[in-house]
N, CA, C and O of each residue as an XYZ file, in Angstrom:
252
protein
N      -5.294    -23.211    -14.548
C      -5.153    -21.782    -14.370
C      -4.456    -21.204    -15.608
O      -3.464    -21.753    -16.087
N      -4.981    -20.113    -16.104
C      -4.383    -19.461    -17.266
C      -3.035    -18.872    -16.897
O      -2.771    -18.582    -15.730
N      -2.181    -18.697    -17.901
C      -0.866    -18.134    -17.604
C      -0.954    -16.642    -17.300
O      -0.368    -16.190    -16.317
N      -1.664    -15.868    -18.109
C      -1.829    -14.435    -17.846
C      -3.256    -14.169    -17.408
O      -4.211    -14.666    -18.005
N      -3.380    -13.381    -16.361
C      -4.697    -13.115    -15.800
C      -4.804    -11.630    -15.477
O      -3.909    -11.067    -14.846
N      -5.884    -10.996    -15.901
C      -6.126     -9.588    -15.573
C      -6.879     -9.529    -14.248
O      -7.893    -10.203    -14.071
N      -6.377     -8.720    -13.323
C      -7.012     -8.571    -12.016
C      -7.179     -7.088    -11.701
O      -6.339     -6.266    -12.067
N      -8.257     -6.762    -11.028
C      -8.506     -5.386    -10.605
C      -8.193     -5.265     -9.124
O      -8.595     -6.108     -8.322
N      -7.477     -4.217     -8.771
C      -7.127     -3.930     -7.384
C      -7.208     -2.426     -7.174
O      -7.489     -1.677     -8.110
N      -6.961     -1.986     -5.942
C      -6.983     -0.569     -5.608
C      -5.575     -0.115     -5.274
O      -4.866     -0.783     -4.521
N      -5.168      1.012     -5.827
C      -3.840      1.552     -5.567
C      -3.722      1.918     -4.090
O      -4.612      2.579     -3.554
N      -2.630      1.500     -3.409
C      -2.463      1.842     -1.996
C      -2.151      3.320     -1.765
O      -2.215      3.787     -0.628
N      -1.820      4.055     -2.807
C      -1.533      5.491     -2.684
C      -2.778      6.344     -2.922
O      -3.224      7.075     -2.037
N      -3.331      6.238     -4.137
C      -4.411      7.150     -4.532
C      -5.804      6.561     -4.328
O      -6.795      7.288     -4.397
N      -5.894      5.251     -4.078
C      -7.185      4.623     -3.833
C      -8.006      4.367     -5.087
O      -9.150      3.921     -4.998
N      -7.437      4.644     -6.250
C      -8.156      4.430     -7.505
C      -8.041      2.967     -7.937
O      -7.039      2.310     -7.655
N      -9.074      2.458     -8.622
C      -8.984      1.092     -9.139
C      -7.970      1.029    -10.279
O      -7.927      1.914    -11.133
N      -7.152     -0.030    -10.281
C      -6.175     -0.251    -11.343
C      -6.288     -1.698    -11.807
O      -6.773     -2.555    -11.068
N      -5.847     -1.967    -13.016
C      -5.855     -3.325    -13.533
C      -4.419     -3.787    -13.738
O      -3.598     -3.073    -14.315
N      -4.132     -4.984    -13.258
C      -2.812     -5.589    -13.404
C      -2.943     -6.862    -14.231
O      -3.969     -7.540    -14.177
N      -1.916     -7.181    -14.985
C      -1.857     -8.458    -15.692
C      -0.741     -9.258    -15.033
O       0.420     -8.850    -15.049
N      -1.099    -10.398    -14.454
C      -0.130    -11.217    -13.724
C       0.011    -12.580    -14.387
O      -0.929    -13.081    -15.004
N       1.197    -13.177    -14.254
C       1.479    -14.506    -14.775
C       1.430    -15.486    -13.607
O       2.368    -15.564    -12.814
N       0.344    -16.227    -13.508
C       0.141    -17.141    -12.379
C       0.920    -18.442    -12.517
O       0.952    -19.233    -11.574
N       1.546    -18.687    -13.662
C       2.302    -19.925    -13.848
C       3.778    -19.752    -13.498
O       4.531    -20.726    -13.507
N       4.202    -18.524    -13.188
C       5.620    -18.256    -12.916
C       5.987    -18.420    -11.445
O       7.105    -18.087    -11.053
N       5.076    -18.922    -10.631
C       5.371    -19.108     -9.215
C       5.211    -17.817     -8.427
O       4.721    -16.813     -8.943
N       5.630    -17.861     -7.178
C       5.544    -16.684     -6.321
C       6.427    -15.574     -6.881
O       7.520    -15.834     -7.384
N       5.948    -14.339     -6.791
C       6.679    -13.211     -7.364
C       6.550    -11.984     -6.483
O       5.578    -11.828     -5.743
N       7.543    -11.118     -6.575
C       7.512     -9.784     -5.982
C       8.138     -8.850     -7.005
O       9.249     -9.095     -7.476
N       7.439     -7.793     -7.346
C       7.980     -6.836     -8.293
C       7.283     -5.493     -8.115
O       6.210     -5.419     -7.516
N       7.895     -4.431     -8.636
C       7.301     -3.103     -8.594
C       6.618     -2.809     -9.916
O       7.133     -3.135    -10.985
N       5.443     -2.185     -9.828
C       4.722     -1.723    -11.003
C       4.160     -0.346    -10.664
O       3.623     -0.142     -9.575
N       4.281      0.588    -11.586
C       3.767      1.936    -11.344
C       2.257      1.972    -11.500
O       1.701      1.335    -12.395
N       1.594      2.724    -10.622
C       0.156      2.921    -10.707
C      -0.159      3.639    -12.022
O       0.511      4.611    -12.372
N      -1.162      3.173    -12.740
C      -1.537      3.796    -14.010
C      -2.255      5.119    -13.819
O      -2.471      5.849    -14.787
N      -2.633      5.445    -12.573
C      -3.320      6.701    -12.295
C      -2.363      7.736    -11.716
O      -2.232      8.828    -12.270
N      -1.682      7.410    -10.595
C      -0.824      8.394     -9.922
C       0.667      8.183    -10.185
O       1.486      9.000     -9.764
N       1.026      7.110    -10.868
C       2.402      6.793    -11.285
C       3.358      6.464    -10.144
O       4.566      6.404    -10.372
N       2.871      6.251     -8.940
C       3.756      5.885     -7.834
C       4.054      4.392     -7.884
O       3.230      3.614     -8.366
N       5.242      3.976     -7.383
C       5.627      2.566     -7.448
C       4.890      1.713     -6.412
O       4.856      2.042     -5.226
N       4.314      0.635     -6.878
C       3.558     -0.286     -6.032
C       4.299     -1.624     -5.996
O       4.673     -2.155     -7.041
N       4.509     -2.166     -4.800
C       5.077     -3.497     -4.667
C       3.938     -4.504     -4.853
O       2.977     -4.513     -4.084
N       4.055     -5.343     -5.870
C       3.068     -6.379     -6.152
C       3.636     -7.693     -5.635
O       4.743     -8.085     -6.004
N       2.882     -8.370     -4.783
C       3.273     -9.691     -4.281
C       2.245    -10.701     -4.757
O       1.049    -10.549     -4.510
N       2.717    -11.724     -5.436
C       1.855    -12.762     -5.968
C       2.220    -14.079     -5.304
O       3.361    -14.533     -5.393
N       1.240    -14.696     -4.634
C       1.434    -15.979     -3.950
C       0.523    -17.000     -4.618
O      -0.701    -16.902     -4.525
N       1.115    -17.970     -5.284
C       0.335    -18.974     -6.009
C       0.441    -20.358     -5.380
O       0.194    -21.356     -6.057
N       0.798    -20.441     -4.116
C       0.983    -21.724     -3.445
C      -0.311    -22.495     -3.235
O      -0.295    -23.726     -3.266
N      -1.423    -21.817     -3.022
C      -2.690    -22.495     -2.761
C      -3.485    -22.679     -4.043
O      -2.965    -22.460     -5.138
N      -4.742    -23.078     -3.912
C      -5.580    -23.282     -5.097
C      -5.907    -21.967     -5.815
O      -6.177    -21.962     -7.016
N      -5.880    -20.866     -5.082
C      -6.153    -19.563     -5.673
C      -4.934    -18.669     -5.503
O      -4.247    -18.725     -4.484
N      -4.675    -17.846     -6.511
C      -3.572    -16.881     -6.417
C      -3.985    -15.757     -5.478
O      -5.120    -15.284     -5.532
N      -3.064    -15.326     -4.616
C      -3.304    -14.202     -3.714
C      -2.399    -13.064     -4.160
O      -1.181    -13.223     -4.244
N      -3.000    -11.921     -4.443
C      -2.248    -10.766     -4.913
C      -2.415     -9.642     -3.901
O      -3.534     -9.248     -3.573
N      -1.294     -9.132     -3.412
C      -1.360     -8.011     -2.479
C      -0.508     -6.872     -3.010
O       0.523     -7.088     -3.647
N      -0.956     -5.661     -2.736
C      -0.263     -4.451     -3.177
C       0.168     -3.659     -1.954
O      -0.599     -3.509     -1.003
N       1.394     -3.154     -1.979
C       1.907     -2.354     -0.866
C       2.555     -1.103     -1.427
O       3.088     -1.109     -2.536
N       2.505     -0.019     -0.642
C       3.266      1.164     -1.048
C       4.718      0.969     -0.676
O       5.046      0.076      0.107
N       5.586      1.787     -1.223
C       7.032      1.582     -1.026
C       7.468      1.726      0.425
O       8.547      1.255      0.784
N       6.668      2.357      1.263
C       7.010      2.504      2.686
C       6.707      1.248      3.485
O       7.200      1.098      4.603
N       5.902      0.336      2.932
C       5.558     -0.913      3.611
C       6.527     -2.038      3.271
O       6.450     -3.108      3.876
N       7.419     -1.834      2.339
C       8.318     -2.887      1.866
C       9.349     -3.209      2.912
O      10.198     -4.074      2.696
């Protein structure tokens, strides 16, 4: 698995497609990143425990 990976997801606020760059070698992660379209804070959760990385996005009210 590459260390940095570009992934496309949908913003939980505005519904627009956004691209994130994640580091899959750093283990499980949780961090906030602003949407590149509406600028609202998105909680990014990265789970790399299985064979494939699972990336989920939540709005700040779901945290």
